[in-house]
C-alpha positions in Angstrom: -16.8 -4.5 -33.9 -19.7 -6.1 -32.2 -21.9 -4.6 -29.7 -24.4 -7.0 -29.2 -23.3 -10.2 -27.8 -25.1 -13.0 -26.7 -22.9 -13.9 -23.7 -22.8 -17.6 -22.8 -23.2 -17.2 -19.0 -25.7 -19.6 -16.7 -25.4 -19.0 -12.6 -25.9 -21.7 -10.8 -27.0 -20.9 -6.9 -26.4 -24.8 -5.8 -22.5 -24.9 -7.0 -20.2 -24.2 -4.0 -18.6 -21.2 -5.8 -20.1 -17.3 -5.5 -22.2 -16.4 -8.0 -19.3 -13.6 -8.5 -16.8 -16.4 -9.0 -18.9 -18.1 -11.6 -19.4 -15.1 -13.5 -15.9 -14.0 -13.5 -14.5 -17.8 -14.5 -17.1 -18.1 -17.4 -16.4 -14.5 -18.9 -12.5 -15.3 -18.4 -12.7 -18.3 -20.4 -14.7 -17.0 -23.1 -11.9 -14.0 -23.9 -9.4 -17.2 -23.7 -11.0 -19.2 -26.3 -12.2 -16.3 -28.7 -16.0 -16.1 -28.0 -15.3 -12.5 -27.2 -12.9 -10.8 -28.9 -10.7 -7.9 -27.6 -12.7 -4.4 -28.4 -15.7 -6.2 -28.0 -18.1 -4.1 -25.7 -19.8 -6.2 -23.1 -23.5 -5.2 -21.6 -23.8 -2.8 -19.1 -24.2 -4.2 -15.3 -27.7 -3.4 -15.1 -28.8 -5.4 -18.0 -26.3 -8.6 -17.4 -27.7 -8.4 -14.1 -31.1 -8.3 -15.1 -30.2 -11.2 -17.4 -28.7 -13.4 -15.1 -31.2 -12.6 -12.2 -28.7 -11.4 -9.9 -27.7 -8.2 -8.1 -26.0 -5.8 -10.0 -23.1 -6.0 -7.4 -22.6 -9.4 -8.1 -21.9 -8.2 -11.6 -20.1 -5.3 -10.9 -17.7 -7.3 -8.6 -17.1 -9.9 -10.7 -16.1 -7.0 -13.9 -13.7 -5.1 -11.0 -11.8 -8.4 -10.9 -11.7 -9.1 -14.4 -10.7 -5.2 -14.8 -7.7 -5.8 -12.2 -5.9 -8.5 -14.1 -6.3 -6.5 -17.3 -9.2 -8.7 -19.1 -11.6 -5.7 -19.6 -11.2 -2.1 -20.1 -13.4 0.9 -19.7 -13.7 3.5 -22.2 -15.1 7.1 -21.1 -19.2 7.4 -21.8 -19.1 4.5 -23.8 -19.0 1.3 -21.2 -16.7 -1.8 -20.3 -15.1 -3.6 -23.2 -12.8 -6.6 -23.8 -8.9 -5.1 -23.5 -6.7 -5.4 -26.5 -5.0 -8.5 -24.9 -6.0 -10.8 -22.3 -2.7 -11.5 -20.6 -3.5 -9.0 -18.0 -1.4 -6.3 -19.9 -4.3 -3.9 -20.6 -3.7 -0.3 -20.3 -2.6 1.6 -17.9 -5.3 2.0 -15.2 -4.3 5.6 -14.8 -5.7 6.1 -18.7 -9.1 4.4 -19.0 -10.1 2.7 -15.2 -13.3 1.5 -14.4 -15.1 2.3 -11.2 -17.2 0.1 -10.9 -20.2 2.1 -11.6 -22.3 2.4 -14.9 -20.0 5.2 -16.2 -16.4 4.2 -16.7 -14.2 7.0 -15.1 -12.9 9.4 -17.6 -9.6 8.8 -18.9 -6.8 11.1 -17.2 -5.5 13.2 -19.9 -1.8 13.6 -19.6 -1.6 16.9 -20.7 -3.5 17.8 -17.5 -2.6 17.2 -13.9 -4.6 15.1 -11.7 -6.5 17.4 -9.1 -4.3 18.8 -6.5 -1.0 18.4 -9.0 0.6 21.3 -10.8 0.3 21.4 -14.6 3.7 20.5 -16.1 4.9 19.1 -13.3 6.1 15.3 -12.6 6.6 14.5 -9.0 8.5 11.4 -8.9 9.1 12.2 -4.8 8.2 8.8 -2.6 5.5 8.6 0.2 2.5 9.5 -1.9 -0.1 6.9 -4.0 -2.4 7.2 -6.6 -5.4 7.9 -4.9 -7.2 9.0 -8.3 -8.1 5.3 -8.9 -10.8 4.3 -6.3 -13.8 3.0 -6.7 -16.3 5.8 -6.3 -19.7 3.1 -5.4 -17.6 1.8 -2.9 -16.7 4.9 -1.6 -19.9 6.5 -1.4 -21.2 3.0 0.0 -18.3 2.8 2.9 -19.5 6.3 4.3 -23.1 5.8 4.4 -22.2 3.1 6.6 -20.3 5.6 8.5 -23.1 7.9 8.6 -25.3 5.3 10.2 -23.0 5.0 13.2 -24.4 6.3 16.9 -21.8 8.5 18.6 -19.9 7.1 21.4 -19.7 8.5 24.6 -16.7 7.0 25.4 -14.1 5.9 22.6 -12.7 2.1 23.3 -8.7 3.0 23.1 -8.4 -0.4 21.4 -10.8 0.6 18.8 -14.1 -1.0 17.2 -14.1 -4.6 17.9 -16.3 -5.4 14.3 -13.1 -3.3 12.5 -10.5 -5.2 14.9 -11.7 -8.6 14.0 -11.3 -8.0 10.3 -8.2 -6.4 10.4 -6.9 -9.5 12.2 -8.7 -11.5 9.2 -7.0 -9.2 6.5 -3.7 -9.8 8.2 -4.0 -13.3 9.1 -4.7 -13.4 4.8 -2.5 -11.3 3.8 0.4 -10.9 6.0 0.6 -14.7 7.3 0.2 -12.6 10.7 -1.3 -16.0 13.2 -2.9 -12.7 15.2 -6.9 -12.2 17.0 -8.6 -9.0 17.4 -7.7 -9.3 21.4 -3.9 -8.4 19.5 -5.3 -5.5 17.2 -5.1 -1.7 18.2 -6.7 0.5 15.8 -4.7 3.6 15.0 -4.7 7.1 13.4 -1.5 5.9 11.2 2.0 4.6 11.3 3.1 7.8 12.9 0.0 8.0 15.8 0.9 4.0 16.7 4.7 4.5 16.6 4.2 7.0 18.9 1.8 5.6 21.5 4.6 2.8 21.5 6.9 5.7 22.4 4.8 7.2 25.0 4.6 3.6 26.4 7.4 1.9 26.8 10.4 4.9 26.2 12.2 6.2 29.1 14.0 9.7 29.1 17.6 9.4 27.9 16.6 5.3 26.6 18.4 4.4 23.4 16.5 3.9 20.5 17.6 2.6 17.0 16.7 3.6 13.6 17.9 2.4 10.6 20.5 4.6 8.7 19.6 6.1 6.3 15.8 5.5 7.2 12.1 6.9 8.1 12.8 10.5 9.8 9.5 10.3 11.0 10.5 7.9 13.3 13.6 9.3 14.4 11.5 12.7 15.1 8.6 10.6 17.0 11.2 8.8 19.2 13.1 12.4 20.1 10.1 13.9 21.2 9.2 11.2 23.6 13.0 11.8 24.9 14.5 9.1 23.3 18.8 9.3 22.4 18.4 8.3 18.5 21.1 5.7 17.4 21.4 5.3 14.0 21.4 1.7 12.7 23.3 0.7 9.3 21.3 -1.3 6.6 22.8 -2.5 3.3 21.0 -4.2 0.6 19.4 -6.7 2.8 18.0 -4.4 5.4 19.4 -3.4 8.7 23.0 -5.2 9.8 22.0 -7.2 13.1 25.9 -7.6 13.8 26.0 -4.0 13.7 23.4 -3.1 16.4 23.9 -2.2 20.2 23.1 -4.4 22.8 22.0 -1.1 25.0 19.0 -0.3 22.7 15.5 -0.5 24.2 13.8 0.0 21.0 14.8 -0.6 17.3 12.4 0.7 14.4 12.6 -1.7 11.3 11.0 -1.9 7.6 12.0 -5.4 6.9 9.3 -5.9 3.9 11.1 -3.1 2.1 13.6 -0.9 3.7 13.3 3.0 3.4 14.7 4.0 1.1 17.3 1.6 -0.3 14.8 -0.6 -0.9 16.0 -4.2 0.6 14.0 -7.0 2.0 15.2 -8.7 5.3 16.1 -12.3 4.4 14.3 -15.2 6.5 18.7 -15.9 8.3 18.5 -12.0 8.7 15.5 -12.2 10.5 16.3 -15.1 12.5 19.4 -13.0 13.7 17.5 -9.8 14.1 15.4 -11.9 16.7 17.7 -13.7 18.8 19.5 -10.2 19.3 15.8 -8.9 20.4 15.8 -12.1 22.6 19.4 -11.8 24.0 19.1 -8.1 24.8 15.5 -7.6 26.1 14.6 -5.2 23.2 11.2 -4.3 21.4 11.3 -4.3 17.4 8.9 -2.1 16.1 8.1 -3.5 12.4 6.7 -0.7 10.0 5.0 -3.0 7.5 3.9 0.4 5.5 3.7 -1.0 1.7 4.1 -4.8 1.7 1.0 -5.2 0.0 2.8 -4.2 -3.1 5.3 -7.1 -4.4 6.2 -7.5 -8.1 8.8 -10.7 -7.8 7.4 -13.5 -5.2 4.5 -13.3 -2.6 5.5 -11.3 0.1 7.5 -12.9 2.9 5.5 -13.1 6.1 5.5 -10.4 8.5 8.4 -10.1 11.3 5.5 -10.0 14.2 4.7 -13.8 12.9 7.9 -15.4 13.5 7.7 -13.4 17.4 4.6 -12.0 18.2 5.8 -11.6 22.3 8.9 -9.3 20.8 8.0 -7.7 18.3 5.3 -4.8 17.4 3.8 -4.3 14.2 2.2 -1.2 12.6 -0.1 -1.0 9.6 -1.6 1.9 7.7 -3.6 2.5 4.7 -1.9 5.6 3.9 -0.2 3.6 1.2 -2.6 1.4 0.1 -6.1 3.7 -0.2 -5.2 7.0 1.2 -3.5 8.9 3.8 -6.8 11.3 4.1 -8.5 8.3 5.4 -6.1 8.4 8.4 -6.2 4.7 9.8 -3.8 2.4 10.7 -3.2 -0.8 13.1 -0.6 -1.8 16.1 -0.1 -5.4 16.3 1.6 -6.7 19.8 1.1 -9.2 22.6 -1.9 -8.5 24.9 0.3 -7.7 27.7 1.9 -5.1 26.0 -1.5 -3.8 24.1 -2.9 -3.5 27.3 -0.4 -1.1 28.4 -0.6 1.3 25.2 -4.4 0.9 25.8 -4.1 2.7 29.4 -1.5 5.4 27.8 -3.9 6.3 25.3 -6.9 6.6 27.3 -4.6 8.8 29.6 -3.3 11.1 26.6 -7.2 11.1 25.2 -5.9 9.8 21.7 -8.5 7.8 19.6 -9.4 7.0 16.0 -12.7 8.6 15.0 -15.6 6.3 15.1 -16.9 7.1 11.5 -14.0 6.2 10.0 -13.6 3.1 11.6 -17.2 1.9 10.3 -16.0 3.2 6.6 -12.7 1.2 7.3 -14.9 -2.1 8.3 -17.5 -2.0 5.4 -14.3 -1.5 3.0 -12.9 -4.8 4.3 -16.3 -6.5 5.1 -17.5 -6.4 1.4 -14.1 -7.2 -0.7 -14.0 -3.4 -1.5 -10.3 -3.1 -0.2 -9.4 -6.5 -1.3 -9.9 -5.0 -5.1 -8.9 -1.8 -4.6 -5.1 -3.5 -3.7 -5.5 -5.9 -6.9 -6.2 -2.8 -9.4 -3.3 -1.0 -7.2 -0.6 -3.6 -7.5 -1.2 -4.2 -11.3 -0.8 -0.3 -12.0 1.9 0.0 -9.5 4.0 -2.8 -11.6 3.5 -1.5 -14.3 5.0 2.0 -13.6 7.9 0.1 -11.7 8.7 -1.9 -14.8 9.0 1.7 -17.2 11.4 2.7 -14.2 13.5 -0.3 -14.3 13.5 0.0 -18.6 14.5 3.1 -18.1 16.9 2.8 -16.3 18.2 -0.7 -15.7 20.8 -1.5 -13.9 21.1 1.5 -12.0 17.5 1.0 -10.1 17.8 -0.8 -6.6 14.9 -2.0 -4.5 12.6 -2.3 -7.1 11.4 -6.0 -6.0 8.4 -4.4 -4.0 6.6 -1.2 -2.6 6.4 2.1 -4.4 9.6 3.6 -4.7 12.8 2.6 -5.8 16.5 4.4 -5.1 19.3 4.8 -7.4 23.0 5.3 -6.1 24.8 7.6 -7.7 28.4 9.6 -6.8 27.9 12.3 -4.2 29.1 15.3 -6.4 26.1 14.2 -8.9 23.2 14.4 -6.9 22.9 17.9 -6.4 23.3 19.5 -10.0 20.9 16.2 -10.9 18.1 17.2 -8.5 18.7 20.8 -9.8 18.5 20.5 -13.8 15.7 17.9 -13.3 13.6 20.6 -11.3 14.0 22.9 -14.2 12.8 21.0 -16.7 9.7 19.9 -14.3 10.7 16.8 -12.8 10.7 16.6 -8.9 13.3 14.6 -7.0 14.0 13.2 -4.0 17.4 12.1 -2.7 18.9 10.1 0.0 20.5 12.8 1.9 17.6 13.9 4.2 16.9 10.1 5.1 20.3 9.6 7.4 20.7 11.2 11.1 23.9 11.6 10.8 26.1 12.3 7.8 25.2 10.6 4.9 26.3 7.3 4.1 24.9 6.6 1.2 24.3 9.1 -1.9 21.5 9.2 -4.5 18.2 9.2 -5.7 14.9 8.0 -4.4 12.4 7.6 -7.2 8.7 7.7 -6.1 6.1 6.1 -8.7 3.0 6.4 -6.8 1.8 9.9 -7.4 2.6 10.1 -10.6 1.0 8.6 -13.9 2.3 5.7 -16.1 3.1 8.6 -18.9 4.8 10.7 -16.0 7.0 8.2 -14.9 7.9 7.5 -18.7 8.6 11.2 -19.6 10.2 11.7 -16.0 12.6 8.8 -16.6 13.5 9.9 -19.9 14.6 13.2 -18.3 16.7 11.4 -15.6 18.7 9.6 -18.6 19.2 12.0 -20.5 20.8 14.4 -17.6 22.8 11.1 -16.1 
């Protein structure tokens, strides 16, 4: 294995392509044509930056992109290497991730639990992302910038103008939402955004529709604001529009990846849903909770983009980055958003300024986009492992961080108990219902378990089935 490589790299500061793109393209081509071979060690980011006369950040950003695509591989204590195959199918990032600093992150020992997890336990319950693969340098940089923010005497209920502008741009690029900062409010997450909407538009006794099975937090939020919860049945394509009653004041839905069944609301059904909302006057609340992670085709545009006056869009960083960040967004018409802002001011609710500043830095520098690309690759491998192990039993696997396995009702409790005895924690569809369960089976989350744990957990499930 060669360790001293004469890299054929040049940078052209007069070219229209950014330096990061130039370096990434040349390294990618060198790996394609064999000039760089599998297992060869690249120079350090510091050395390569000095050689090319660019900042170290330019080199680390190029390395980050190539790592996310599977071209590069980090090894504990020894540097960055050309991955074993240059087809985007490099090692699982949980087993060799590169954090963008000079020294790669240590490999996770599959026999040891990640921080906060119990040894010997494989947690396949949904709702939590993988929070151990973040870019430490970008994270520290973001929070240093937050420390430079002066305290605010009266927080803006809409959120910081800078962050709203960046979020609007992110939503235009990532979710095809034609919006601007005047339509964006910074929240503390999906639950907070949903509660602000409920506090603004729901009258005591109003009927609020929630998918059945569906997200229980939405039921709890609406009920706490005095609404009558109306379960709205779903199938493999999302909420069944023809089953919606005409007297709902609000409908909560997850069209990109129905929770927990996993269906995607098709364009014809979206059109029928919006026609129903216009006819009845109902407000549709769209929870876009994990739409960044799609594995078959590009994500469908957000429902909000089809009717910005009728649909309220909720988003969060809880699944894409970490629930510990505590930041999300609410996108609505200017008129409705103004009413929400007034109600929020009355409630004394606000999103902490330093958190907003840190997230703005992650967005402005492109660190969040790079993190999403890396995590999409990680999650795709775990999803593929579940499909390979459990095959035709798997439903809703085209997106998100969970899948569903429908099973006969009598099988489920015993299977969950026996799996726990073998160290695998599972969730069922039963608790996601408001009324009597109509869908029975398992809801498997693969966000919080490593690839090795996902494979072992699926082997246990397969054996028990």
